[in-house]
C-alpha positions as YAML, in Angstrom:
chain: A
units: angstrom
residues:
- id: 1
  name: UNK
  ca: [0.18, -0.04, -0.13]
- id: 2
  name: UNK
  ca: [1.48, 3.40, -1.07]
- id: 3
  name: UNK
  ca: [0.44, 6.75, 0.71]
- id: 4
  name: UNK
  ca: [-1.86, 7.79, -1.98]
- id: 5
  name: UNK
  ca: [-4.01, 4.23, -1.94]
- id: 6
  name: UNK
  ca: [-4.48, 4.89, 1.91]
- id: 7
  name: UNK
  ca: [-7.87, 6.57, 1.99]
- id: 8
  name: UNK
  ca: [-7.73, 7.44, 5.92]
- id: 9
  name: UNK
  ca: [-4.64, 9.32, 5.12]
- id: 10
  name: UNK
  ca: [-5.81, 11.14, 2.05]
- id: 11
  name: UNK
  ca: [-8.70, 12.43, 4.38]
- id: 12
  name: UNK
  ca: [-6.20, 13.65, 6.93]
- id: 13
  name: UNK
  ca: [-4.28, 15.37, 4.47]
- id: 14
  name: UNK
  ca: [-7.26, 16.81, 2.66]
- id: 15
  name: UNK
  ca: [-8.71, 18.00, 5.68]
- id: 16
  name: UNK
  ca: [-5.71, 20.77, 6.29]
- id: 17
  name: UNK
  ca: [-6.22, 22.60, 3.05]
- id: 18
  name: UNK
  ca: [-9.37, 21.50, 1.56]
- id: 19
  name: UNK
  ca: [-12.15, 20.48, 4.29]
- id: 20
  name: UNK
  ca: [-14.88, 20.02, 1.42]
- id: 21
  name: UNK
  ca: [-12.83, 17.92, -0.55]
- id: 22
  name: UNK
  ca: [-11.81, 15.81, 2.80]
- id: 23
  name: UNK
  ca: [-15.59, 15.14, 3.51]
- id: 24
  name: UNK
  ca: [-16.22, 13.99, 0.34]
- id: 25
  name: UNK
  ca: [-13.07, 11.42, 0.75]
- id: 26
  name: UNK
  ca: [-14.20, 10.64, 4.17]
- id: 27
  name: UNK
  ca: [-18.02, 10.17, 2.90]
- id: 28
  name: UNK
  ca: [-16.88, 7.53, 0.04]
- id: 29
  name: UNK
  ca: [-14.72, 5.99, 2.57]
- id: 30
  name: UNK
  ca: [-17.37, 5.50, 5.06]
- id: 31
  name: UNK
  ca: [-20.26, 4.41, 2.64]
- id: 32
  name: UNK
  ca: [-17.82, 1.95, 1.35]
- id: 33
  name: UNK
  ca: [-16.54, 0.32, 4.52]
- id: 34
  name: UNK
  ca: [-19.77, 0.71, 6.53]
- id: 35
  name: UNK
  ca: [-22.88, 1.01, 4.25]
- id: 36
  name: UNK
  ca: [-25.27, -0.31, 7.18]
- id: 37
  name: UNK
  ca: [-24.84, 3.13, 8.74]
- id: 38
  name: UNK
  ca: [-26.54, 4.84, 5.94]
- id: 39
  name: UNK
  ca: [-24.24, 7.66, 6.12]
- id: 40
  name: UNK
  ca: [-25.57, 10.75, 3.51]
- id: 41
  name: UNK
  ca: [-23.21, 13.34, 4.68]
- id: 42
  name: UNK
  ca: [-20.10, 14.48, 6.87]
- id: 43
  name: UNK
  ca: [-19.09, 17.54, 8.24]
- id: 44
  name: UNK
  ca: [-15.64, 17.88, 9.38]
- id: 45
  name: UNK
  ca: [-14.73, 19.66, 13.23]
- id: 46
  name: UNK
  ca: [-12.09, 22.18, 13.13]
- id: 47
  name: UNK
  ca: [-9.64, 21.12, 16.05]
- id: 48
  name: UNK
  ca: [-6.15, 22.70, 16.98]
- id: 49
  name: UNK
  ca: [-5.25, 19.15, 18.55]
- id: 50
  name: UNK
  ca: [-6.13, 16.92, 15.10]
- id: 51
  name: UNK
  ca: [-2.83, 17.31, 13.91]
- id: 52
  name: UNK
  ca: [-2.73, 13.69, 12.34]
- id: 53
  name: UNK
  ca: [-6.21, 12.89, 12.70]
- id: 54
  name: UNK
  ca: [-9.92, 13.94, 11.48]
- id: 55
  name: UNK
  ca: [-13.04, 14.22, 13.54]
- id: 56
  name: UNK
  ca: [-16.63, 15.27, 12.75]
- id: 57
  name: UNK
  ca: [-20.39, 14.25, 12.31]
- id: 58
  name: UNK
  ca: [-21.80, 11.45, 10.41]
- id: 59
  name: UNK
  ca: [-25.38, 12.29, 9.15]
- id: 60
  name: UNK
  ca: [-28.06, 9.78, 8.22]
- id: 61
  name: UNK
  ca: [-31.35, 10.29, 7.44]
- id: 62
  name: UNK
  ca: [-32.21, 9.76, 11.06]
- id: 63
  name: UNK
  ca: [-29.58, 10.34, 13.34]
- id: 64
  name: UNK
  ca: [-25.97, 11.67, 13.59]
- id: 65
  name: UNK
  ca: [-22.60, 10.02, 14.81]
- id: 66
  name: UNK
  ca: [-19.23, 11.35, 15.75]
- id: 67
  name: UNK
  ca: [-16.42, 9.85, 14.14]
- id: 68
  name: UNK
  ca: [-12.46, 9.95, 13.97]
- id: 69
  name: UNK
  ca: [-9.74, 8.72, 12.27]
- id: 70
  name: UNK
  ca: [-6.01, 8.79, 12.67]
- id: 71
  name: UNK
  ca: [-3.39, 8.26, 9.66]
- id: 72
  name: UNK
  ca: [0.21, 9.27, 9.18]
- id: 73
  name: UNK
  ca: [2.72, 9.40, 6.07]
- id: 74
  name: UNK
  ca: [4.99, 7.15, 6.28]
- id: 75
  name: UNK
  ca: [3.04, 4.52, 8.57]
- id: 76
  name: UNK
  ca: [1.74, 2.16, 5.65]
- id: 77
  name: UNK
  ca: [4.02, -0.63, 6.87]
- id: 78
  name: UNK
  ca: [2.96, 0.22, 10.60]
- id: 79
  name: UNK
  ca: [-0.82, -0.29, 9.79]
- id: 80
  name: UNK
  ca: [-0.15, -4.01, 8.65]
- id: 81
  name: UNK
  ca: [1.42, -4.76, 12.02]
- id: 82
  name: UNK
  ca: [-0.92, -2.87, 14.52]
- id: 83
  name: UNK
  ca: [-4.35, -3.38, 15.73]
- id: 84
  name: UNK
  ca: [-5.72, 0.12, 15.46]
- id: 85
  name: UNK
  ca: [-8.76, 1.44, 17.59]
- id: 86
  name: UNK
  ca: [-8.90, -1.27, 19.97]
- id: 87
  name: UNK
  ca: [-11.22, 0.32, 22.69]
- id: 88
  name: UNK
  ca: [-12.27, -2.99, 24.07]
- id: 89
  name: UNK
  ca: [-9.01, -4.04, 25.43]
- id: 90
  name: UNK
  ca: [-8.96, -0.65, 27.46]
- id: 91
  name: UNK
  ca: [-12.38, -1.03, 28.54]
- id: 92
  name: UNK
  ca: [-11.57, -4.72, 29.98]
- id: 93
  name: UNK
  ca: [-8.67, -2.96, 31.69]
- id: 94
  name: UNK
  ca: [-10.54, -0.73, 33.64]
- id: 95
  name: UNK
  ca: [-10.14, 2.65, 31.62]
- id: 96
  name: UNK
  ca: [-13.09, 4.83, 31.34]
- id: 97
  name: UNK
  ca: [-14.00, 4.93, 27.62]
- id: 98
  name: UNK
  ca: [-16.67, 6.10, 25.13]
- id: 99
  name: UNK
  ca: [-17.35, 2.86, 23.61]
- id: 100
  name: UNK
  ca: [-17.79, 3.12, 19.88]
- id: 101
  name: UNK
  ca: [-20.71, 1.95, 17.75]
- id: 102
  name: UNK
  ca: [-18.18, 0.73, 14.69]
- id: 103
  name: UNK
  ca: [-14.57, 0.40, 14.05]
- id: 104
  name: UNK
  ca: [-12.78, -0.41, 11.02]
- id: 105
  name: UNK
  ca: [-9.39, -1.72, 11.38]
- id: 106
  name: UNK
  ca: [-8.74, -2.13, 7.98]
- id: 107
  name: UNK
  ca: [-5.39, -0.57, 6.97]
- id: 108
  name: UNK
  ca: [-5.61, 2.42, 5.10]
- id: 109
  name: UNK
  ca: [-9.30, 2.55, 5.87]
- id: 110
  name: UNK
  ca: [-9.31, 2.70, 9.60]
- id: 111
  name: UNK
  ca: [-11.60, 5.10, 11.44]
- id: 112
  name: UNK
  ca: [-13.90, 4.79, 14.52]
- id: 113
  name: UNK
  ca: [-17.57, 5.74, 14.87]
- id: 114
  name: UNK
  ca: [-19.29, 6.91, 17.94]
- id: 115
  name: UNK
  ca: [-22.81, 7.80, 18.94]
- id: 116
  name: UNK
  ca: [-23.12, 11.63, 18.52]
- id: 117
  name: UNK
  ca: [-21.12, 13.35, 21.43]
- id: 118
  name: UNK
  ca: [-22.14, 16.95, 22.37]
- id: 119
  name: UNK
  ca: [-19.63, 16.96, 25.56]
- id: 120
  name: UNK
  ca: [-16.32, 19.30, 25.67]
- id: 121
  name: UNK
  ca: [-13.26, 17.78, 25.65]
- id: 122
  name: UNK
  ca: [-10.64, 18.43, 28.34]
- id: 123
  name: UNK
  ca: [-8.61, 20.75, 25.75]
- id: 124
  name: UNK
  ca: [-11.64, 23.01, 25.31]
- id: 125
  name: UNK
  ca: [-12.41, 23.22, 28.77]
- id: 126
  name: UNK
  ca: [-8.77, 24.03, 30.09]
- id: 127
  name: UNK
  ca: [-8.57, 26.34, 27.24]
- id: 128
  name: UNK
  ca: [-11.45, 28.35, 28.36]
- id: 129
  name: UNK
  ca: [-10.34, 28.16, 32.13]
- id: 130
  name: UNK
  ca: [-7.16, 29.45, 31.61]
- id: 131
  name: UNK
  ca: [-8.23, 32.45, 29.87]
- id: 132
  name: UNK
  ca: [-11.07, 33.21, 32.02]
- id: 133
  name: UNK
  ca: [-9.11, 32.02, 35.26]
- id: 134
  name: UNK
  ca: [-12.33, 30.48, 36.85]
- id: 135
  name: UNK
  ca: [-12.18, 27.96, 39.39]
- id: 136
  name: UNK
  ca: [-10.83, 24.69, 38.36]
- id: 137
  name: UNK
  ca: [-11.74, 22.40, 41.44]
- id: 138
  name: UNK
  ca: [-14.25, 20.10, 39.49]
- id: 139
  name: UNK
  ca: [-11.73, 19.69, 36.79]
- id: 140
  name: UNK
  ca: [-9.00, 18.68, 39.29]
- id: 141
  name: UNK
  ca: [-11.31, 16.43, 41.29]
- id: 142
  name: UNK
  ca: [-11.99, 14.60, 37.80]
- id: 143
  name: UNK
  ca: [-8.46, 14.63, 37.14]
- id: 144
  name: UNK
  ca: [-7.57, 12.63, 40.46]
- id: 145
  name: UNK
  ca: [-10.36, 10.33, 39.91]
- id: 146
  name: UNK
  ca: [-9.19, 9.50, 36.59]
- id: 147
  name: UNK
  ca: [-5.55, 9.18, 37.33]
- id: 148
  name: UNK
  ca: [-6.23, 6.51, 40.02]
- id: 149
  name: UNK
  ca: [-8.37, 4.76, 37.62]
- id: 150
  name: UNK
  ca: [-5.48, 4.68, 35.09]
- id: 151
  name: UNK
  ca: [-2.87, 3.68, 37.91]
- id: 152
  name: UNK
  ca: [-5.06, 0.91, 39.02]
- id: 153
  name: UNK
  ca: [-5.34, -0.28, 35.10]
- id: 154
  name: UNK
  ca: [-1.46, -0.04, 34.75]
- id: 155
  name: UNK
  ca: [-0.67, -1.87, 37.83]
- id: 156
  name: UNK
  ca: [-3.16, -4.65, 37.28]
- id: 157
  name: UNK
  ca: [-2.14, -5.03, 33.68]
- id: 158
  name: UNK
  ca: [1.72, -4.87, 34.23]
- id: 159
  name: UNK
  ca: [3.63, -7.57, 33.06]
- id: 160
  name: UNK
  ca: [6.80, -8.40, 31.05]
- id: 161
  name: UNK
  ca: [6.62, -8.64, 26.93]
- id: 162
  name: UNK
  ca: [9.12, -9.79, 24.44]
- id: 163
  name: UNK
  ca: [11.37, -7.51, 22.28]
- id: 164
  name: UNK
  ca: [9.08, -9.07, 19.26]
- id: 165
  name: UNK
  ca: [5.95, -7.72, 20.98]
- id: 166
  name: UNK
  ca: [7.55, -4.63, 21.89]
- id: 167
  name: UNK
  ca: [8.58, -4.12, 18.08]
- id: 168
  name: UNK
  ca: [5.04, -4.56, 17.00]
- id: 169
  name: UNK
  ca: [3.17, -1.78, 19.51]
- id: 170
  name: UNK
  ca: [1.72, 0.86, 17.45]
- id: 171
  name: UNK
  ca: [2.18, 3.40, 19.97]
- id: 172
  name: UNK
  ca: [6.04, 3.25, 18.25]
- id: 173
  name: UNK
  ca: [4.84, 5.50, 15.92]
- id: 174
  name: UNK
  ca: [4.26, 8.38, 17.76]
- id: 175
  name: UNK
  ca: [7.66, 8.18, 18.96]
- id: 176
  name: UNK
  ca: [10.51, 6.05, 17.64]
- id: 177
  name: UNK
  ca: [9.33, 5.74, 14.26]
- id: 178
  name: UNK
  ca: [9.19, 9.57, 13.88]
- id: 179
  name: UNK
  ca: [12.88, 9.74, 14.41]
- id: 180
  name: UNK
  ca: [14.02, 6.69, 12.05]
- id: 181
  name: UNK
  ca: [11.31, 6.12, 9.58]
- id: 182
  name: UNK
  ca: [11.66, 6.24, 5.83]
- id: 183
  name: UNK
  ca: [9.77, 9.24, 5.72]
- id: 184
  name: UNK
  ca: [10.74, 10.41, 9.26]
- id: 185
  name: UNK
  ca: [9.49, 13.60, 10.61]
- id: 186
  name: UNK
  ca: [13.06, 14.28, 12.00]
- id: 187
  name: UNK
  ca: [14.26, 14.35, 8.03]
- id: 188
  name: UNK
  ca: [11.04, 16.10, 6.89]
- id: 189
  name: UNK
  ca: [10.84, 19.14, 9.52]
- id: 190
  name: UNK
  ca: [14.58, 19.69, 10.67]
- id: 191
  name: UNK
  ca: [17.68, 18.05, 8.83]
- id: 192
  name: UNK
  ca: [18.87, 20.01, 6.19]
- id: 193
  name: UNK
  ca: [16.24, 23.11, 6.82]
- id: 194
  name: UNK
  ca: [17.03, 26.57, 7.89]
- id: 195
  name: UNK
  ca: [15.83, 27.95, 11.14]
- id: 196
  name: UNK
  ca: [14.65, 31.88, 11.07]
- id: 197
  name: UNK
  ca: [16.01, 33.44, 14.07]
- id: 198
  name: UNK
  ca: [15.02, 37.35, 15.47]
- id: 199
  name: UNK
  ca: [17.95, 38.15, 13.71]
- id: 200
  name: UNK
  ca: [19.03, 36.23, 10.38]
- id: 201
  name: UNK
  ca: [18.96, 32.80, 10.08]
- id: 202
  name: UNK
  ca: [20.81, 29.35, 10.67]
- id: 203
  name: UNK
  ca: [20.93, 25.90, 9.48]
- id: 204
  name: UNK
  ca: [19.16, 23.67, 11.83]
- id: 205
  name: UNK
  ca: [22.08, 21.08, 11.72]
- id: 206
  name: UNK
  ca: [24.46, 23.67, 12.68]
- id: 207
  name: UNK
  ca: [22.27, 25.10, 15.42]
- id: 208
  name: UNK
  ca: [21.80, 21.31, 16.81]
- id: 209
  name: UNK
  ca: [25.42, 20.85, 17.36]
- id: 210
  name: UNK
  ca: [25.05, 24.10, 19.90]
- id: 211
  name: UNK
  ca: [24.84, 24.15, 23.92]
- id: 212
  name: UNK
  ca: [21.79, 25.96, 25.20]
- id: 213
  name: UNK
  ca: [21.59, 28.34, 28.31]
- id: 214
  name: UNK
  ca: [17.92, 28.85, 29.02]
- id: 215
  name: UNK
  ca: [16.87, 31.65, 31.72]
- id: 216
  name: UNK
  ca: [20.23, 31.18, 33.12]
- id: 217
  name: UNK
  ca: [20.36, 27.43, 33.34]
- id: 218
  name: UNK
  ca: [23.07, 25.66, 31.37]
- id: 219
  name: UNK
  ca: [21.94, 22.42, 29.67]
- id: 220
  name: UNK
  ca: [24.28, 19.50, 28.92]
- id: 221
  name: UNK
  ca: [22.93, 18.49, 25.62]
- id: 222
  name: UNK
  ca: [22.75, 19.49, 22.53]
- id: 223
  name: UNK
  ca: [19.63, 19.15, 20.30]
- id: 224
  name: UNK
  ca: [21.78, 16.41, 18.43]
- id: 225
  name: UNK
  ca: [22.59, 14.60, 21.38]
- id: 226
  name: UNK
  ca: [19.24, 14.50, 22.63]
- id: 227
  name: UNK
  ca: [17.87, 13.08, 19.30]
- id: 228
  name: UNK
  ca: [20.81, 10.59, 19.05]
- id: 229
  name: UNK
  ca: [19.80, 9.51, 23.02]
- id: 230
  name: UNK
  ca: [16.06, 9.23, 21.73]
- id: 231
  name: UNK
  ca: [16.84, 6.83, 18.77]
- id: 232
  name: UNK
  ca: [18.95, 4.73, 20.92]
- id: 233
  name: UNK
  ca: [16.81, 4.65, 24.22]
- id: 234
  name: UNK
  ca: [13.59, 4.45, 22.70]
- id: 235
  name: UNK
  ca: [14.58, 1.69, 20.24]
- id: 236
  name: UNK
  ca: [12.02, -1.16, 20.57]
- id: 237
  name: UNK
  ca: [14.62, -3.65, 19.85]
- id: 238
  name: UNK
  ca: [17.00, -2.31, 22.60]
- id: 239
  name: UNK
  ca: [16.04, -4.86, 25.23]
- id: 240
  name: UNK
  ca: [15.17, -8.61, 25.15]
- id: 241
  name: UNK
  ca: [12.24, -8.25, 27.46]
- id: 242
  name: UNK
  ca: [10.42, -5.05, 28.80]
- id: 243
  name: UNK
  ca: [7.73, -4.26, 31.24]
- id: 244
  name: UNK
  ca: [4.51, -3.49, 29.64]
- id: 245
  name: UNK
  ca: [0.76, -2.30, 30.69]
- id: 246
  name: UNK
  ca: [-2.39, -1.82, 28.93]
- id: 247
  name: UNK
  ca: [-2.85, 1.77, 28.15]
- id: 248
  name: UNK
  ca: [-4.28, 4.39, 25.49]
- id: 249
  name: UNK
  ca: [-0.94, 5.91, 24.71]
- id: 250
  name: UNK
  ca: [-2.43, 9.18, 23.10]
- id: 251
  name: UNK
  ca: [-4.25, 10.22, 25.78]
- id: 252
  name: UNK
  ca: [-3.71, 14.01, 25.28]
- id: 253
  name: UNK
  ca: [-6.72, 16.44, 26.50]
- id: 254
  name: UNK
  ca: [-8.00, 16.54, 23.02]
- id: 255
  name: UNK
  ca: [-8.92, 12.87, 23.51]
- id: 256
  name: UNK
  ca: [-10.91, 13.18, 26.58]
- id: 257
  name: UNK
  ca: [-14.72, 13.99, 26.88]
- id: 258
  name: UNK
  ca: [-15.86, 15.34, 30.09]
- id: 259
  name: UNK
  ca: [-19.21, 13.84, 30.60]
- id: 260
  name: UNK
  ca: [-21.22, 14.10, 33.72]
- id: 261
  name: UNK
  ca: [-18.45, 15.08, 35.73]
- id: 262
  name: UNK
  ca: [-15.79, 12.66, 34.89]
- id: 263
  name: UNK
  ca: [-13.12, 12.10, 31.94]
- id: 264
  name: UNK
  ca: [-13.76, 9.36, 29.51]
- id: 265
  name: UNK
  ca: [-11.37, 8.71, 26.76]
- id: 266
  name: UNK
  ca: [-11.83, 8.09, 22.78]
- id: 267
  name: UNK
  ca: [-9.65, 8.04, 19.66]
- id: 268
  name: UNK
  ca: [-8.12, 4.42, 20.95]
- id: 269
  name: UNK
  ca: [-5.92, 4.16, 17.69]
- id: 270
  name: UNK
  ca: [-3.12, 3.31, 19.68]
- id: 271
  name: UNK
  ca: [-4.50, 1.69, 22.42]
- id: 272
  name: UNK
  ca: [-3.05, -2.01, 23.94]
- id: 273
  name: UNK
  ca: [-0.27, -3.28, 25.52]
- id: 274
  name: UNK
  ca: [2.57, -0.94, 25.61]
- id: 275
  name: UNK
  ca: [5.62, -0.18, 27.21]
- id: 276
  name: UNK
  ca: [5.20, 1.08, 31.04]
- id: 277
  name: UNK
  ca: [7.73, 3.82, 30.71]
- id: 278
  name: UNK
  ca: [5.98, 5.09, 27.59]
- id: 279
  name: UNK
  ca: [2.22, 4.71, 27.75]
- id: 280
  name: UNK
  ca: [1.61, 7.88, 30.08]
- id: 281
  name: UNK
  ca: [4.27, 10.18, 28.71]
- id: 282
  name: UNK
  ca: [2.16, 11.79, 25.78]
- id: 283
  name: UNK
  ca: [-0.45, 12.82, 28.44]
- id: 284
  name: UNK
  ca: [2.23, 14.03, 30.71]
- id: 285
  name: UNK
  ca: [3.56, 16.35, 28.19]
- id: 286
  name: UNK
  ca: [0.90, 17.41, 26.46]
- id: 287
  name: UNK
  ca: [-1.53, 18.23, 29.00]
- id: 288
  name: UNK
  ca: [1.11, 19.94, 31.40]
- id: 289
  name: UNK
  ca: [4.58, 20.97, 30.15]
- id: 290
  name: UNK
  ca: [3.45, 21.82, 26.43]
- id: 291
  name: UNK
  ca: [0.97, 24.66, 27.33]
- id: 292
  name: UNK
  ca: [-0.26, 26.92, 27.44]
- id: 293
  name: UNK
  ca: [-0.22, 28.39, 24.35]
- id: 294
  name: UNK
  ca: [3.12, 28.01, 22.73]
- id: 295
  name: UNK
  ca: [2.82, 24.73, 20.83]
- id: 296
  name: UNK
  ca: [-0.81, 24.73, 19.61]
- id: 297
  name: UNK
  ca: [-1.88, 28.60, 19.74]
- id: 298
  name: UNK
  ca: [1.55, 30.30, 18.92]
- id: 299
  name: UNK
  ca: [-0.35, 33.58, 17.75]
- id: 300
  name: UNK
  ca: [-1.62, 33.89, 21.11]
- id: 301
  name: UNK
  ca: [1.91, 34.63, 22.36]
- id: 302
  name: UNK
  ca: [1.85, 37.92, 20.44]
- id: 303
  name: UNK
  ca: [2.33, 40.97, 22.58]
- id: 304
  name: UNK
  ca: [2.97, 38.43, 25.81]
- id: 305
  name: UNK
  ca: [6.21, 36.92, 25.02]
- id: 306
  name: UNK
  ca: [9.32, 38.45, 25.63]
- id: 307
  name: UNK
  ca: [12.44, 36.94, 24.74]
- id: 308
  name: UNK
  ca: [15.91, 37.49, 23.61]
- id: 309
  name: UNK
  ca: [18.31, 35.02, 21.84]
- id: 310
  name: UNK
  ca: [22.27, 35.55, 21.48]
- id: 311
  name: UNK
  ca: [24.41, 32.89, 19.39]
- id: 312
  name: UNK
  ca: [28.08, 33.18, 20.42]
- id: 313
  name: UNK
  ca: [30.56, 30.70, 20.85]
- id: 314
  name: UNK
  ca: [28.48, 27.82, 19.84]
- id: 315
  name: UNK
  ca: [26.23, 28.63, 22.79]
- id: 316
  name: UNK
  ca: [22.55, 29.73, 22.20]
- id: 317
  name: UNK
  ca: [21.51, 31.94, 25.14]
- id: 318
  name: UNK
  ca: [17.69, 32.44, 25.41]
- id: 319
  name: UNK
  ca: [16.01, 34.79, 27.91]
- id: 320
  name: UNK
  ca: [12.08, 34.39, 28.13]
- id: 321
  name: UNK
  ca: [9.19, 34.94, 30.23]
- id: 322
  name: UNK
  ca: [7.11, 31.92, 29.50]
- id: 323
  name: UNK
  ca: [6.24, 29.83, 32.30]
- id: 324
  name: UNK
  ca: [3.87, 26.84, 33.09]
- id: 325
  name: UNK
  ca: [0.32, 28.00, 34.28]
- id: 326
  name: UNK
  ca: [-0.94, 26.63, 38.05]
- id: 327
  name: UNK
  ca: [-3.50, 24.55, 36.71]
- id: 328
  name: UNK
  ca: [-0.74, 22.70, 34.71]
- id: 329
  name: UNK
  ca: [1.61, 22.48, 37.41]
- id: 330
  name: UNK
  ca: [-1.60, 21.05, 39.58]
- id: 331
  name: UNK
  ca: [-2.36, 18.41, 37.15]
- id: 332
  name: UNK
  ca: [1.42, 17.59, 36.63]
- id: 333
  name: UNK
  ca: [1.67, 16.79, 40.43]
- id: 334
  name: UNK
  ca: [-1.50, 14.57, 40.29]
- id: 335
  name: UNK
  ca: [0.05, 12.55, 37.25]
- id: 336
  name: UNK
  ca: [3.25, 12.46, 39.67]
- id: 337
  name: UNK
  ca: [1.79, 11.27, 42.94]
- id: 338
  name: UNK
  ca: [-1.19, 9.37, 41.53]
- id: 339
  name: UNK
  ca: [-0.02, 7.40, 38.24]
- id: 340
  name: UNK
  ca: [3.77, 8.04, 37.96]
- id: 341
  name: UNK
  ca: [5.12, 7.36, 41.38]
- id: 342
  name: UNK
  ca: [3.21, 4.02, 42.21]
- id: 343
  name: UNK
  ca: [3.85, 2.65, 38.85]
- id: 344
  name: UNK
  ca: [7.76, 3.02, 38.95]
- id: 345
  name: UNK
  ca: [7.49, 1.59, 42.61]
- id: 346
  name: UNK
  ca: [5.90, -1.61, 41.02]
- id: 347
  name: UNK
  ca: [8.52, -1.63, 38.48]
- id: 348
  name: UNK
  ca: [11.42, -1.42, 40.90]
- id: 349
  name: UNK
  ca: [9.52, -4.22, 43.35]
- id: 350
  name: UNK
  ca: [9.50, -6.50, 40.29]
- id: 351
  name: UNK
  ca: [12.89, -5.78, 39.33]
- id: 352
  name: UNK
  ca: [11.60, -4.24, 36.08]
- id: 353
  name: UNK
  ca: [12.89, -0.64, 36.32]
- id: 354
  name: UNK
  ca: [15.92, 0.27, 34.13]
- id: 355
  name: UNK
  ca: [18.88, 1.81, 35.48]
- id: 356
  name: UNK
  ca: [17.92, 4.59, 32.42]
- id: 357
  name: UNK
  ca: [14.30, 5.29, 33.38]
- id: 358
  name: UNK
  ca: [15.32, 8.89, 33.94]
- id: 359
  name: UNK
  ca: [16.81, 9.25, 30.58]
- id: 360
  name: UNK
  ca: [13.69, 7.30, 28.79]
- id: 361
  name: UNK
  ca: [11.29, 9.12, 30.08]
- id: 362
  name: UNK
  ca: [13.05, 12.29, 29.21]
- id: 363
  name: UNK
  ca: [13.45, 11.43, 25.57]
- id: 364
  name: UNK
  ca: [10.05, 10.47, 25.23]
- id: 365
  name: UNK
  ca: [8.82, 13.81, 26.51]
- id: 366
  name: UNK
  ca: [11.13, 15.72, 24.21]
- id: 367
  name: UNK
  ca: [9.94, 13.59, 21.28]
- id: 368
  name: UNK
  ca: [6.31, 14.96, 21.99]
- id: 369
  name: UNK
  ca: [6.83, 18.54, 20.91]
- id: 370
  name: UNK
  ca: [9.65, 18.40, 18.43]
- id: 371
  name: UNK
  ca: [7.93, 15.46, 16.42]
- id: 372
  name: UNK
  ca: [4.74, 16.52, 16.76]
- id: 373
  name: UNK
  ca: [4.54, 19.76, 14.78]
- id: 374
  name: UNK
  ca: [7.38, 21.41, 12.64]
- id: 375
  name: UNK
  ca: [8.38, 23.75, 15.03]
- id: 376
  name: UNK
  ca: [10.72, 25.99, 12.99]
- id: 377
  name: UNK
  ca: [7.64, 26.29, 10.06]
- id: 378
  name: UNK
  ca: [7.80, 29.67, 9.08]
- id: 379
  name: UNK
  ca: [3.88, 29.63, 8.17]
- id: 380
  name: UNK
  ca: [2.94, 28.36, 11.70]
- id: 381
  name: UNK
  ca: [5.58, 30.20, 14.00]
- id: 382
  name: UNK
  ca: [7.53, 33.73, 14.48]
- id: 383
  name: UNK
  ca: [11.47, 33.33, 14.44]
- id: 384
  name: UNK
  ca: [10.69, 33.98, 18.41]
- id: 385
  name: UNK
  ca: [8.18, 31.57, 19.00]
- id: 386
  name: UNK
  ca: [10.38, 28.86, 17.20]
- id: 387
  name: UNK
  ca: [13.34, 29.59, 19.34]
- id: 388
  name: UNK
  ca: [11.01, 29.41, 22.53]
- id: 389
  name: UNK
  ca: [9.53, 26.35, 20.98]
- id: 390
  name: UNK
  ca: [13.05, 24.76, 20.65]
- id: 391
  name: UNK
  ca: [14.18, 25.70, 24.18]
- id: 392
  name: UNK
  ca: [11.38, 24.21, 25.65]
- id: 393
  name: UNK
  ca: [12.44, 20.76, 23.64]
- id: 394
  name: UNK
  ca: [16.23, 21.25, 25.32]
- id: 395
  name: UNK
  ca: [14.47, 21.72, 28.56]
- id: 396
  name: UNK
  ca: [12.59, 18.38, 28.31]
- id: 397
  name: UNK
  ca: [15.08, 16.35, 26.97]
- id: 398
  name: UNK
  ca: [18.24, 17.82, 28.74]
- id: 399
  name: UNK
  ca: [19.57, 17.93, 32.33]
- id: 400
  name: UNK
  ca: [20.44, 21.55, 33.44]
- id: 401
  name: UNK
  ca: [23.19, 22.90, 36.04]
- id: 402
  name: UNK
  ca: [20.37, 23.61, 38.14]
- id: 403
  name: UNK
  ca: [17.16, 21.71, 38.87]
- id: 404
  name: UNK
  ca: [14.45, 22.40, 36.42]
- id: 405
  name: UNK
  ca: [10.65, 21.59, 36.25]
- id: 406
  name: UNK
  ca: [11.57, 18.21, 34.63]
- id: 407
  name: UNK
  ca: [14.17, 17.45, 36.97]
- id: 408
  name: UNK
  ca: [11.93, 18.22, 40.22]
- id: 409
  name: UNK
  ca: [9.09, 15.99, 38.35]
- id: 410
  name: UNK
  ca: [11.64, 12.91, 38.00]
- id: 411
  name: UNK
  ca: [12.89, 13.51, 41.39]
- id: 412
  name: UNK
  ca: [9.50, 13.53, 42.70]
- id: 413
  name: UNK
  ca: [8.58, 10.19, 41.10]
- id: 414
  name: UNK
  ca: [11.77, 8.15, 42.00]
- id: 415
  name: UNK
  ca: [11.08, 4.94, 43.69]
- id: 416
  name: UNK
  ca: [11.94, 4.87, 47.46]
- id: 417
  name: UNK
  ca: [15.23, 2.72, 48.17]
...
């Protein structure tokens, strides 16, 4: 199967430039795969977090459905080896999920259909809350309740898996494969490209070899160092046996509805048995450390971001005024206390916690912003915003000469001796 034959991918790509064309493509796909639904039209929802997916409404003569499909260029081979949209395995493990009414796992035609859902996503709720500064107590209670359910599901499903099983995990597509696949995002977005700076430009390959000093903190690794480390440490063939859990894997705020006071997951494209240290990384990064604004809504930084950049003697010195919001800090603490700390303790008790667990989590956190979007795309980011984004990648992927927010987080979840 080529990318051009991947009907789901053509719908995702078309939605970015021509939504009407995408709606027609998806209508043809759904009618061909699921004629029993009786779908007569498709309406796509505009979503900032639907970067490699499309969701919206399927209309029939008598009712509406909600649909979502996920597809990426370069993942044609991955589709052959993975079971996408496995919601049943999540619900059986204790995850609160919205059950689909129809699922297509046919490679290149994968999508999922739900009863119509009018509830807001967590992304929408937190975006409004941060702008309005309203009370977040109800959402934080729901976060803690959800975190405890996720942790219980992790601990009850914890086991070791073989190298062969790990290599077939669909979640690899969001991390390792984006670094090394034939059409890798690393190559597509960065290698051989130019980076616009507030004054002038520089080749990414040159910038990648430089050290960074960010808000007075000197970081040990260059971008090149972090990328190479991620390729090595996230390689699914690295170990003979790896601790695994049943997880969602792509559980960012855009894939959670808030229904009757509780969060429920949908879009289970990457759900299944996956590495225990990798399963909750996307949620940890995207729901806390990558917000607010600079990743998905860089235009909202205009008039607020103050940043100074200097490159001298192969050192990039950046000073900026961006900081994580209080609500995101509270959520990060919930994740640490309710999920990560007990999970790592369980891994250590069984002798399954690798000595490089900190480096592994850092590498995976780094991949989240660096590979989800082209952070040096001048059509999306100003030079100042690109520098901020790359500096945040450095903060995620490298230790500093003083303790940083990531360093404090990793220290807080370290299992007791």
